[in-house]
C-alpha atoms as an extended CHARMM CRD file, in Angstrom:
* protein
*
       271  EXT
         1         1  MET       CA            -48.1100000000       40.2440000000      -41.6000000000  PROA      1               0.0000000000
         2         2  PRO       CA            -45.7590000000       41.1860000000      -44.4720000000  PROA      2               0.0000000000
         3         3  ALA       CA            -42.8690000000       41.2370000000      -41.9940000000  PROA      3               0.0000000000
         4         4  ARG       CA            -43.8520000000       37.7880000000      -40.6910000000  PROA      4               0.0000000000
         5         5  SER       CA            -44.0310000000       36.2870000000      -44.1950000000  PROA      5               0.0000000000
         6         6  SER       CA            -40.6180000000       37.8110000000      -44.9620000000  PROA      6               0.0000000000
         7         7  VAL       CA            -39.1130000000       36.0920000000      -41.9410000000  PROA      7               0.0000000000
         8         8  LEU       CA            -40.6580000000       32.7600000000      -42.9530000000  PROA      8               0.0000000000
         9         9  ARG       CA            -39.2660000000       33.0900000000      -46.4710000000  PROA      9               0.0000000000
        10        10  ARG       CA            -35.7930000000       33.7000000000      -45.1090000000  PROA      10              0.0000000000
        11        11  LEU       CA            -36.0020000000       30.6280000000      -42.8350000000  PROA      11              0.0000000000
        12        12  GLY       CA            -37.1250000000       28.5170000000      -45.7790000000  PROA      12              0.0000000000
        13        13  LEU       CA            -34.1960000000       29.6910000000      -47.8890000000  PROA      13              0.0000000000
        14        14  ALA       CA            -31.7540000000       28.8560000000      -45.0620000000  PROA      14              0.0000000000
        15        15  LEU       CA            -33.1380000000       25.3380000000      -44.6790000000  PROA      15              0.0000000000
        16        16  ALA       CA            -32.9400000000       24.7870000000      -48.4210000000  PROA      16              0.0000000000
        17        17  VAL       CA            -29.2870000000       25.8440000000      -48.4320000000  PROA      17              0.0000000000
        18        18  LEU       CA            -28.5390000000       23.3320000000      -45.6680000000  PROA      18              0.0000000000
        19        19  ILE       CA            -30.4890000000       20.4230000000      -47.1470000000  PROA      19              0.0000000000
        20        20  MET       CA            -29.5120000000       20.7130000000      -50.8260000000  PROA      20              0.0000000000
        21        21  PRO       CA            -25.7890000000       19.7250000000      -50.4450000000  PROA      21              0.0000000000
        22        22  ALA       CA            -26.7520000000       16.6350000000      -48.4600000000  PROA      22              0.0000000000
        23        23  ARG       CA            -29.2450000000       15.5740000000      -51.1320000000  PROA      23              0.0000000000
        24        24  ALA       CA            -26.7090000000       16.1660000000      -53.8620000000  PROA      24              0.0000000000
        25        25  PHE       CA            -24.1010000000       14.0760000000      -52.0290000000  PROA      25              0.0000000000
        26        26  ALA       CA            -26.6020000000       11.2400000000      -51.5050000000  PROA      26              0.0000000000
        27        27  GLN       CA            -27.5570000000       11.2550000000      -55.1880000000  PROA      27              0.0000000000
        28        28  GLU       CA            -23.9830000000       11.3430000000      -56.4540000000  PROA      28              0.0000000000
        29        29  THR       CA            -22.5950000000        8.8080000000      -53.9700000000  PROA      29              0.0000000000
        30        30  ASP       CA            -23.5980000000        5.1880000000      -53.9490000000  PROA      30              0.0000000000
        31        31  MET       CA            -22.9110000000        3.8240000000      -50.4160000000  PROA      31              0.0000000000
        32        32  SER       CA            -22.5410000000        0.3260000000      -51.7880000000  PROA      32              0.0000000000
        33        33  THR       CA            -19.4590000000        1.4120000000      -53.7310000000  PROA      33              0.0000000000
        34        34  LEU       CA            -17.6100000000        2.7810000000      -50.6390000000  PROA      34              0.0000000000
        35        35  PRO       CA            -14.5990000000        0.6550000000      -49.5770000000  PROA      35              0.0000000000
        36        36  ALA       CA            -15.3830000000       -1.5980000000      -46.6710000000  PROA      36              0.0000000000
        37        37  ALA       CA            -13.1290000000       -1.9040000000      -43.6370000000  PROA      37              0.0000000000
        38        38  PRO       CA            -10.4890000000       -4.5670000000      -44.1580000000  PROA      38              0.0000000000
        39        39  LEU       CA            -11.7970000000       -7.2910000000      -41.9200000000  PROA      39              0.0000000000
        40        40  GLY       CA             -8.6180000000       -9.2660000000      -42.3270000000  PROA      40              0.0000000000
        41        41  ASN       CA             -6.7390000000       -6.6150000000      -40.3720000000  PROA      41              0.0000000000
        42        42  MET       CA             -9.1360000000       -6.6500000000      -37.4120000000  PROA      42              0.0000000000
        43        43  PRO       CA             -7.4520000000       -8.1560000000      -34.3330000000  PROA      43              0.0000000000
        44        44  HSD       CA             -8.8190000000      -11.6010000000      -33.5840000000  PROA      44              0.0000000000
        45        45  ASN       CA             -7.3730000000      -11.8160000000      -30.0550000000  PROA      45              0.0000000000
        46        46  LEU       CA             -7.4740000000       -8.9410000000      -27.5710000000  PROA      46              0.0000000000
        47        47  SER       CA             -6.6910000000      -11.0020000000      -24.4920000000  PROA      47              0.0000000000
        48        48  PRO       CA             -4.3230000000       -9.4480000000      -21.9220000000  PROA      48              0.0000000000
        49        49  TRP       CA             -1.4620000000      -11.7410000000      -22.9470000000  PROA      49              0.0000000000
        50        50  ALA       CA             -1.9180000000      -10.9900000000      -26.6530000000  PROA      50              0.0000000000
        51        51  MET       CA             -2.0300000000       -7.2460000000      -25.9610000000  PROA      51              0.0000000000
        52        52  PHE       CA              1.1130000000       -7.5290000000      -23.8460000000  PROA      52              0.0000000000
        53        53  MET       CA              2.9770000000       -9.3840000000      -26.5870000000  PROA      53              0.0000000000
        54        54  ALA       CA              1.8920000000       -6.8300000000      -29.1980000000  PROA      54              0.0000000000
        55        55  ALA       CA              2.7810000000       -3.7900000000      -27.0770000000  PROA      55              0.0000000000
        56        56  ASP       CA              5.7410000000       -1.4790000000      -27.5630000000  PROA      56              0.0000000000
        57        57  TRP       CA              8.9140000000       -2.2980000000      -25.6180000000  PROA      57              0.0000000000
        58        58  VAL       CA              8.4360000000        0.7210000000      -23.3350000000  PROA      58              0.0000000000
        59        59  VAL       CA              4.8730000000       -0.3420000000      -22.4860000000  PROA      59              0.0000000000
        60        60  LYS       CA              6.1020000000       -3.9080000000      -21.9810000000  PROA      60              0.0000000000
        61        61  SER       CA              8.7600000000       -2.6700000000      -19.5570000000  PROA      61              0.0000000000
        62        62  VAL       CA              6.1410000000       -0.7250000000      -17.6210000000  PROA      62              0.0000000000
        63        63  MET       CA              3.8500000000       -3.7530000000      -17.4160000000  PROA      63              0.0000000000
        64        64  ILE       CA              6.6850000000       -6.0470000000      -16.2790000000  PROA      64              0.0000000000
        65        65  GLY       CA              7.7520000000       -3.5490000000      -13.6100000000  PROA      65              0.0000000000
        66        66  LEU       CA              4.2010000000       -3.2400000000      -12.3160000000  PROA      66              0.0000000000
        67        67  ALA       CA              3.7790000000       -7.0200000000      -12.2690000000  PROA      67              0.0000000000
        68        68  VAL       CA              6.9860000000       -7.3540000000      -10.2280000000  PROA      68              0.0000000000
        69        69  ALA       CA              5.7360000000       -4.6560000000       -7.8340000000  PROA      69              0.0000000000
        70        70  SER       CA              2.4690000000       -6.5430000000       -7.4030000000  PROA      70              0.0000000000
        71        71  LEU       CA              4.3830000000       -9.7550000000       -6.6800000000  PROA      71              0.0000000000
        72        72  VAL       CA              6.5000000000       -7.9350000000       -4.0760000000  PROA      72              0.0000000000
        73        73  THR       CA              3.3090000000       -6.6530000000       -2.4290000000  PROA      73              0.0000000000
        74        74  TRP       CA              1.9170000000      -10.1520000000       -1.9430000000  PROA      74              0.0000000000
        75        75  LEU       CA              5.2590000000      -11.5140000000       -0.7240000000  PROA      75              0.0000000000
        76        76  ILE       CA              5.4440000000       -8.7530000000        1.8790000000  PROA      76              0.0000000000
        77        77  LEU       CA              1.8610000000       -9.5300000000        2.8880000000  PROA      77              0.0000000000
        78        78  VAL       CA              2.6700000000      -13.1820000000        3.6060000000  PROA      78              0.0000000000
        79        79  ALA       CA              6.0010000000      -12.4950000000        5.3420000000  PROA      79              0.0000000000
        80        80  LYS       CA              4.8120000000       -9.6110000000        7.5200000000  PROA      80              0.0000000000
        81        81  LEU       CA              1.5570000000      -11.3750000000        8.3750000000  PROA      81              0.0000000000
        82        82  LEU       CA              3.4760000000      -14.3370000000        9.8010000000  PROA      82              0.0000000000
        83        83  GLU       CA              5.9500000000      -12.0670000000       11.5810000000  PROA      83              0.0000000000
        84        84  LEU       CA              3.2630000000       -9.8100000000       13.0300000000  PROA      84              0.0000000000
        85        85  THR       CA              1.0970000000      -12.7090000000       14.1980000000  PROA      85              0.0000000000
        86        86  GLY       CA              4.0010000000      -14.3220000000       16.0560000000  PROA      86              0.0000000000
        87        87  ALA       CA              5.1190000000      -11.0140000000       17.5780000000  PROA      87              0.0000000000
        88        88  LYS       CA              1.5970000000      -10.2610000000       18.8420000000  PROA      88              0.0000000000
        89        89  ILE       CA              1.2320000000      -13.7050000000       20.4270000000  PROA      89              0.0000000000
        90        90  ARG       CA              4.5750000000      -13.3760000000       22.2520000000  PROA      90              0.0000000000
        91        91  ALA       CA              3.8100000000       -9.8200000000       23.3690000000  PROA      91              0.0000000000
        92        92  ARG       CA              0.4450000000      -10.8790000000       24.8310000000  PROA      92              0.0000000000
        93        93  GLN       CA              2.1080000000      -13.7720000000       26.6560000000  PROA      93              0.0000000000
        94        94  ALA       CA              4.6120000000      -11.3750000000       28.1990000000  PROA      94              0.0000000000
        95        95  LEU       CA              1.8640000000       -8.9430000000       29.1680000000  PROA      95              0.0000000000
        96        96  ARG       CA             -0.0960000000      -11.7560000000       30.8100000000  PROA      96              0.0000000000
        97        97  ALA       CA              2.9770000000      -12.8870000000       32.7680000000  PROA      97              0.0000000000
        98        98  VAL       CA              3.7460000000       -9.3360000000       33.9180000000  PROA      98              0.0000000000
        99        99  THR       CA              0.1410000000       -8.6100000000       34.8830000000  PROA      99              0.0000000000
       100       100  ASN       CA             -0.2980000000      -11.7720000000       36.9630000000  PROA      100             0.0000000000
       101       101  ALA       CA              3.1320000000      -11.7440000000       38.6750000000  PROA      101             0.0000000000
       102       102  PRO       CA              3.6280000000      -10.0410000000       42.0680000000  PROA      102             0.0000000000
       103       103  THR       CA              7.3580000000       -9.4220000000       41.5560000000  PROA      103             0.0000000000
       104       104  LEU       CA              9.8190000000       -9.0190000000       38.6980000000  PROA      104             0.0000000000
       105       105  GLU       CA             11.4290000000      -12.3630000000       39.4900000000  PROA      105             0.0000000000
       106       106  ALA       CA              8.0610000000      -14.1070000000       39.3960000000  PROA      106             0.0000000000
       107       107  ALA       CA              7.3180000000      -12.5780000000       36.0010000000  PROA      107             0.0000000000
       108       108  LEU       CA             10.6300000000      -13.8580000000       34.6580000000  PROA      108             0.0000000000
       109       109  LYS       CA              9.8720000000      -17.3670000000       35.9360000000  PROA      109             0.0000000000
       110       110  ALA       CA              6.3380000000      -17.2720000000       34.4880000000  PROA      110             0.0000000000
       111       111  LEU       CA              7.6170000000      -16.2370000000       31.0700000000  PROA      111             0.0000000000
       112       112  GLY       CA             10.2600000000      -18.9670000000       31.1150000000  PROA      112             0.0000000000
       113       113  ARG       CA             12.3450000000      -19.2850000000       27.9700000000  PROA      113             0.0000000000
       114       114  ARG       CA              9.8830000000      -17.6070000000       25.6560000000  PROA      114             0.0000000000
       115       115  ARG       CA             11.3100000000      -15.0990000000       23.2170000000  PROA      115             0.0000000000
       116       116  GLY       CA             10.0880000000      -11.8370000000       21.8120000000  PROA      116             0.0000000000
       117       117  ALA       CA             10.1090000000       -8.1660000000       22.6620000000  PROA      117             0.0000000000
       118       118  GLY       CA              8.2590000000       -8.7820000000       25.9570000000  PROA      118             0.0000000000
       119       119  ALA       CA             10.9600000000      -11.1690000000       27.1340000000  PROA      119             0.0000000000
       120       120  ILE       CA             13.5990000000       -8.6170000000       26.1350000000  PROA      120             0.0000000000
       121       121  LEU       CA             11.8150000000       -5.9630000000       28.2120000000  PROA      121             0.0000000000
       122       122  LEU       CA             11.8090000000       -8.1860000000       31.2820000000  PROA      122             0.0000000000
       123       123  ALA       CA             15.4430000000       -9.1870000000       30.8290000000  PROA      123             0.0000000000
       124       124  ALA       CA             16.5000000000       -5.5530000000       30.4270000000  PROA      124             0.0000000000
       125       125  ALA       CA             14.6650000000       -4.5090000000       33.6090000000  PROA      125             0.0000000000
       126       126  GLU       CA             16.1610000000       -7.4140000000       35.5670000000  PROA      126             0.0000000000
       127       127  GLU       CA             19.6590000000       -6.5560000000       34.3140000000  PROA      127             0.0000000000
       128       128  GLU       CA             19.2780000000       -2.8960000000       35.2730000000  PROA      128             0.0000000000
       129       129  VAL       CA             18.1060000000       -3.8580000000       38.7730000000  PROA      129             0.0000000000
       130       130  ARG       CA             21.0400000000       -6.2240000000       39.1690000000  PROA      130             0.0000000000
       131       131  LEU       CA             23.5350000000       -3.5820000000       38.0530000000  PROA      131             0.0000000000
       132       132  SER       CA             22.0730000000       -1.0270000000       40.4800000000  PROA      132             0.0000000000
       133       133  LEU       CA             21.8550000000       -3.2070000000       43.5980000000  PROA      133             0.0000000000
       134       134  ASP       CA             25.0920000000       -1.9430000000       45.1250000000  PROA      134             0.0000000000
       135       135  ALA       CA             24.0080000000        1.6990000000       44.8620000000  PROA      135             0.0000000000
       136       136  LEU       CA             20.4330000000        1.3070000000       46.0340000000  PROA      136             0.0000000000
       137       137  ASP       CA             21.1930000000        1.7490000000       49.7300000000  PROA      137             0.0000000000
       138       138  ARG       CA             22.8170000000        5.1480000000       49.2110000000  PROA      138             0.0000000000
       139       139  ALA       CA             21.2260000000        6.5190000000       46.0320000000  PROA      139             0.0000000000
       140       140  GLY       CA             17.6990000000        5.2440000000       46.5080000000  PROA      140             0.0000000000
       141       141  GLY       CA             15.3810000000        3.8360000000       43.8820000000  PROA      141             0.0000000000
       142       142  GLU       CA             14.4240000000        6.9340000000       41.8530000000  PROA      142             0.0000000000
       143       143  GLY       CA             17.4790000000        6.6950000000       39.6370000000  PROA      143             0.0000000000
       144       144  LEU       CA             16.8080000000        3.0060000000       39.0180000000  PROA      144             0.0000000000
       145       145  LYS       CA             13.2300000000        3.7300000000       37.9810000000  PROA      145             0.0000000000
       146       146  GLU       CA             14.4050000000        6.3330000000       35.4590000000  PROA      146             0.0000000000
       147       147  ARG       CA             17.0220000000        4.0150000000       33.9960000000  PROA      147             0.0000000000
       148       148  VAL       CA             14.5350000000        1.1550000000       33.6720000000  PROA      148             0.0000000000
       149       149  SER       CA             11.9850000000        3.4410000000       32.0160000000  PROA      149             0.0000000000
       150       150  SER       CA             14.6170000000        4.7290000000       29.5700000000  PROA      150             0.0000000000
       151       151  ARG       CA             15.7600000000        1.2400000000       28.5730000000  PROA      151             0.0000000000
       152       152  LEU       CA             12.2280000000       -0.0470000000       28.1580000000  PROA      152             0.0000000000
       153       153  SER       CA             11.1990000000        2.8960000000       25.9680000000  PROA      153             0.0000000000
       154       154  ARG       CA             14.1620000000        2.3690000000       23.6480000000  PROA      154             0.0000000000
       155       155  ILE       CA             13.4110000000       -1.3450000000       23.3650000000  PROA      155             0.0000000000
       156       156  GLN       CA              9.7990000000       -0.5790000000       22.4710000000  PROA      156             0.0000000000
       157       157  ILE       CA             10.8490000000        1.8540000000       19.7450000000  PROA      157             0.0000000000
       158       158  ALA       CA             13.3370000000       -0.6270000000       18.2990000000  PROA      158             0.0000000000
       159       159  ALA       CA             10.7650000000       -3.4390000000       18.3020000000  PROA      159             0.0000000000
       160       160  GLY       CA              8.1580000000       -1.2830000000       16.5440000000  PROA      160             0.0000000000
       161       161  ARG       CA             10.6960000000       -0.1160000000       13.9620000000  PROA      161             0.0000000000
       162       162  ARG       CA             11.8240000000       -3.6660000000       13.2990000000  PROA      162             0.0000000000
       163       163  LEU       CA              8.2590000000       -4.8500000000       12.7810000000  PROA      163             0.0000000000
       164       164  ALA       CA              7.4510000000       -1.9290000000       10.4670000000  PROA      164             0.0000000000
       165       165  ARG       CA             10.4210000000       -2.7310000000        8.2270000000  PROA      165             0.0000000000
       166       166  GLY       CA              9.2300000000       -3.4470000000        4.6960000000  PROA      166             0.0000000000
       167       167  THR       CA              5.9160000000       -1.6310000000        4.9560000000  PROA      167             0.0000000000
       168       168  GLY       CA              7.4810000000        1.4670000000        3.4070000000  PROA      168             0.0000000000
       169       169  VAL       CA              7.7980000000       -0.5010000000        0.1630000000  PROA      169             0.0000000000
       170       170  LEU       CA              4.0300000000       -0.9590000000        0.1730000000  PROA      170             0.0000000000
       171       171  ALA       CA              3.5300000000        2.7820000000        0.5830000000  PROA      171             0.0000000000
       172       172  SER       CA              5.8870000000        3.4790000000       -2.3210000000  PROA      172             0.0000000000
       173       173  ILE       CA              4.1420000000        0.9670000000       -4.5850000000  PROA      173             0.0000000000
       174       174  GLY       CA              0.7130000000        2.2850000000       -3.6790000000  PROA      174             0.0000000000
       175       175  SER       CA              1.6520000000        5.8890000000       -4.4070000000  PROA      175             0.0000000000
       176       176  THR       CA              3.7090000000        5.4220000000       -7.5860000000  PROA      176             0.0000000000
       177       177  ALA       CA              2.1610000000        2.4420000000       -9.4110000000  PROA      177             0.0000000000
       178       178  PRO       CA             -0.8310000000        4.4000000000      -10.8400000000  PROA      178             0.0000000000
       179       179  PHE       CA              1.4900000000        7.0510000000      -12.2680000000  PROA      179             0.0000000000
       180       180  VAL       CA              3.8330000000        4.4590000000      -13.7570000000  PROA      180             0.0000000000
       181       181  GLY       CA              0.8420000000        2.7850000000      -15.3920000000  PROA      181             0.0000000000
       182       182  LEU       CA             -0.3420000000        6.1780000000      -16.6360000000  PROA      182             0.0000000000
       183       183  PHE       CA              3.0640000000        6.7420000000      -18.2170000000  PROA      183             0.0000000000
       184       184  GLY       CA              2.7170000000        3.4450000000      -20.0900000000  PROA      184             0.0000000000
       185       185  THR       CA             -0.7670000000        4.4720000000      -21.2010000000  PROA      185             0.0000000000
       186       186  VAL       CA              0.3990000000        7.8490000000      -22.4900000000  PROA      186             0.0000000000
       187       187  TRP       CA              3.2750000000        6.2230000000      -24.3630000000  PROA      187             0.0000000000
       188       188  GLY       CA              0.9850000000        3.6190000000      -25.9160000000  PROA      188             0.0000000000
       189       189  ILE       CA             -1.5860000000        6.1920000000      -27.0230000000  PROA      189             0.0000000000
       190       190  MET       CA              1.1890000000        8.2690000000      -28.5870000000  PROA      190             0.0000000000
       191       191  ASN       CA              2.2390000000        5.2170000000      -30.5770000000  PROA      191             0.0000000000
       192       192  ALA       CA             -1.3930000000        4.6150000000      -31.5580000000  PROA      192             0.0000000000
       193       193  PHE       CA             -1.7180000000        8.1470000000      -32.9360000000  PROA      193             0.0000000000
       194       194  ILE       CA              1.5930000000        7.7730000000      -34.7580000000  PROA      194             0.0000000000
       195       195  GLY       CA              0.2140000000        4.6150000000      -36.3690000000  PROA      195             0.0000000000
       196       196  ILE       CA             -2.9290000000        6.4980000000      -37.3960000000  PROA      196             0.0000000000
       197       197  SER       CA             -0.8180000000        9.2240000000      -38.9630000000  PROA      197             0.0000000000
       198       198  GLU       CA              1.3710000000        6.7810000000      -40.8680000000  PROA      198             0.0000000000
       199       199  SER       CA             -1.5310000000        4.7060000000      -42.1680000000  PROA      199             0.0000000000
       200       200  GLN       CA             -3.6160000000        7.8360000000      -42.9120000000  PROA      200             0.0000000000
       201       201  THR       CA             -6.7870000000        6.1270000000      -41.7330000000  PROA      201             0.0000000000
       202       202  THR       CA             -8.9960000000        6.1570000000      -38.6760000000  PROA      202             0.0000000000
       203       203  ASN       CA            -10.0650000000        2.5870000000      -39.1730000000  PROA      203             0.0000000000
       204       204  LEU       CA            -10.9100000000        0.8210000000      -35.9170000000  PROA      204             0.0000000000
       205       205  ALA       CA             -8.5410000000       -2.0050000000      -36.8400000000  PROA      205             0.0000000000
       206       206  VAL       CA             -5.6400000000        0.4540000000      -36.6580000000  PROA      206             0.0000000000
       207       207  VAL       CA             -6.7410000000        2.4410000000      -33.6210000000  PROA      207             0.0000000000
       208       208  ALA       CA             -8.1880000000       -0.1710000000      -31.2560000000  PROA      208             0.0000000000
       209       209  PRO       CA             -5.1980000000       -2.4630000000      -30.5560000000  PROA      209             0.0000000000
       210       210  GLY       CA             -2.7890000000        0.3430000000      -29.6190000000  PROA      210             0.0000000000
       211       211  ILE       CA             -5.2960000000        2.0510000000      -27.3290000000  PROA      211             0.0000000000
       212       212  ALA       CA             -6.2320000000       -1.2750000000      -25.7050000000  PROA      212             0.0000000000
       213       213  GLU       CA             -2.5560000000       -2.0550000000      -25.0330000000  PROA      213             0.0000000000
       214       214  ALA       CA             -2.0750000000        1.4120000000      -23.5460000000  PROA      214             0.0000000000
       215       215  LEU       CA             -5.0800000000        1.0960000000      -21.2450000000  PROA      215             0.0000000000
       216       216  LEU       CA             -3.8280000000       -2.3120000000      -20.0860000000  PROA      216             0.0000000000
       217       217  ALA       CA             -0.8270000000       -0.5580000000      -18.5160000000  PROA      217             0.0000000000
       218       218  THR       CA             -3.1100000000        1.6370000000      -16.4240000000  PROA      218             0.0000000000
       219       219  ALA       CA             -5.1570000000       -1.3920000000      -15.3840000000  PROA      219             0.0000000000
       220       220  ILE       CA             -2.0420000000       -3.2390000000      -14.2180000000  PROA      220             0.0000000000
       221       221  GLY       CA             -0.9400000000       -0.1200000000      -12.3410000000  PROA      221             0.0000000000
       222       222  LEU       CA             -4.2250000000       -0.0390000000      -10.4450000000  PROA      222             0.0000000000
       223       223  VAL       CA             -4.0180000000       -3.7740000000       -9.7600000000  PROA      223             0.0000000000
       224       224  ALA       CA             -0.5930000000       -3.2080000000       -8.2060000000  PROA      224             0.0000000000
       225       225  ALA       CA             -1.4930000000       -0.0230000000       -6.3000000000  PROA      225             0.0000000000
       226       226  ILE       CA             -4.8640000000       -0.8170000000       -4.7080000000  PROA      226             0.0000000000
       227       227  PRO       CA             -3.7800000000       -3.9650000000       -2.7730000000  PROA      227             0.0000000000
       228       228  ALA       CA             -0.5560000000       -2.2230000000       -1.6870000000  PROA      228             0.0000000000
       229       229  VAL       CA             -2.4830000000        0.6870000000       -0.1550000000  PROA      229             0.0000000000
       230       230  VAL       CA             -5.0120000000       -1.5930000000        1.5660000000  PROA      230             0.0000000000
       231       231  ILE       CA             -2.3150000000       -3.9180000000        2.9540000000  PROA      231             0.0000000000
       232       232  TYR       CA             -0.2280000000       -0.9670000000        4.1520000000  PROA      232             0.0000000000
       233       233  ASN       CA             -3.1720000000        0.4780000000        6.0710000000  PROA      233             0.0000000000
       234       234  VAL       CA             -3.9530000000       -2.8980000000        7.6490000000  PROA      234             0.0000000000
       235       235  PHE       CA             -0.3420000000       -3.3470000000        8.7430000000  PROA      235             0.0000000000
       236       236  ALA       CA             -0.1610000000        0.2090000000       10.0930000000  PROA      236             0.0000000000
       237       237  ARG       CA             -3.1500000000       -0.4140000000       12.3550000000  PROA      237             0.0000000000
       238       238  SER       CA             -1.8640000000       -3.8290000000       13.4130000000  PROA      238             0.0000000000
       239       239  ILE       CA              1.6090000000       -2.4920000000       14.2600000000  PROA      239             0.0000000000
       240       240  ALA       CA              0.0370000000        0.3140000000       16.2800000000  PROA      240             0.0000000000
       241       241  GLY       CA             -1.8670000000       -2.3140000000       18.2870000000  PROA      241             0.0000000000
       242       242  TYR       CA              1.3460000000       -4.2910000000       18.8100000000  PROA      242             0.0000000000
       243       243  ARG       CA              3.1100000000       -1.1980000000       20.1090000000  PROA      243             0.0000000000
       244       244  GLN       CA              0.2550000000       -0.6100000000       22.5330000000  PROA      244             0.0000000000
       245       245  VAL       CA              0.6220000000       -4.1420000000       23.9110000000  PROA      245             0.0000000000
       246       246  LEU       CA              4.3590000000       -3.5440000000       24.3950000000  PROA      246             0.0000000000
       247       247  ALA       CA              3.6320000000       -0.2320000000       26.1140000000  PROA      247             0.0000000000
       248       248  ASP       CA              1.2560000000       -1.9900000000       28.5220000000  PROA      248             0.0000000000
       249       249  ALA       CA              3.8860000000       -4.6530000000       29.2250000000  PROA      249             0.0000000000
       250       250  ALA       CA              6.5440000000       -1.9870000000       29.8470000000  PROA      250             0.0000000000
       251       251  ALA       CA              4.2330000000       -0.1080000000       32.2110000000  PROA      251             0.0000000000
       252       252  GLY       CA              3.5950000000       -3.3570000000       34.1200000000  PROA      252             0.0000000000
       253       253  ILE       CA              7.3400000000       -4.0120000000       34.3900000000  PROA      253             0.0000000000
       254       254  GLU       CA              7.9030000000       -0.5280000000       35.7830000000  PROA      254             0.0000000000
       255       255  ARG       CA              5.2380000000       -1.2000000000       38.4180000000  PROA      255             0.0000000000
       256       256  LEU       CA              6.9470000000       -4.4690000000       39.3610000000  PROA      256             0.0000000000
       257       257  VAL       CA             10.2930000000       -2.7020000000       39.7650000000  PROA      257             0.0000000000
       258       258  SER       CA              8.7100000000        0.0020000000       41.8840000000  PROA      258             0.0000000000
       259       259  ARG       CA              6.9410000000       -2.6160000000       44.0310000000  PROA      259             0.0000000000
       260       260  ASP       CA             10.1730000000       -4.5550000000       44.5280000000  PROA      260             0.0000000000
       261       261  LEU       CA             11.9250000000       -1.3610000000       45.6620000000  PROA      261             0.0000000000
       262       262  ASP       CA              9.1520000000       -0.5940000000       48.1440000000  PROA      262             0.0000000000
       263       263  TYR       CA              9.2860000000       -4.0700000000       49.6550000000  PROA      263             0.0000000000
       264       264  ARG       CA             13.0630000000       -3.8540000000       49.7940000000  PROA      264             0.0000000000
       265       265  GLY       CA             12.8630000000       -0.6040000000       51.7580000000  PROA      265             0.0000000000
       266       266  LEU       CA             10.2560000000       -2.1110000000       54.0590000000  PROA      266             0.0000000000
       267       267  ALA       CA             12.4930000000       -5.1300000000       54.7510000000  PROA      267             0.0000000000
       268       268  GLU       CA             15.4400000000       -2.8450000000       55.5280000000  PROA      268             0.0000000000
       269       269  ASP       CA             13.3180000000       -0.8220000000       57.9470000000  PROA      269             0.0000000000
       270       270  ARG       CA             12.2680000000       -3.9630000000       59.7990000000  PROA      270             0.0000000000
       271       271  SER       CA             15.8370000000       -5.1910000000       60.0810000000  PROA      271             0.0000000000
């Protein structure tokens, strides 16, 4: 029991040591006499435009660059959407003509004067057949089939590459915009801390505007990056589908060429 009472006395002394300075400070200090925060310096307008106008020139440059990148993203969306829609419609028309035609000549007549990669595939196959007619009797049709397949594959690759042009910009914007916005945020927060050091106060009126302007740069970076990534992924899937339609059309054209060669050989045998 004496040991227990000794421990209790020591705990009481420790609590008294901790509580006495706080009581002394409360007695000596009248909270009503402390200086109030200068309300006149509090920012009245923290709208995005006001924060942009009040930002440092480096942060302003970052925000302007990100806004331009976002504008480029939406322009690419509109342009590539129109281009991709038209290319898909023409490719499906060519595939339908090739699938329903019994011969290469019939497919060309069914497609008419329509344009697009499918029409280019048919024209290339017809040209290769025409150039090889004189050698068919002696060389056979295997070489013609290889040449047609080679030309069609190169046309498909060129058409896919042409349609994918511009989507790399979306990938670049989506991957770099958050880091550019983060750079603007870091720069703005550095300026905010410099302002705190110069004013020698942690008043919210001094700290809040600079930090808000810095965070606005990150927000604009995310606004520019997220749509760019989503649009890039949508275009990547759509272009892959377009390439598949072209591949089906090319395979159908190769079948038509092979069928024409077989009927040609059959006609020669009968004669």
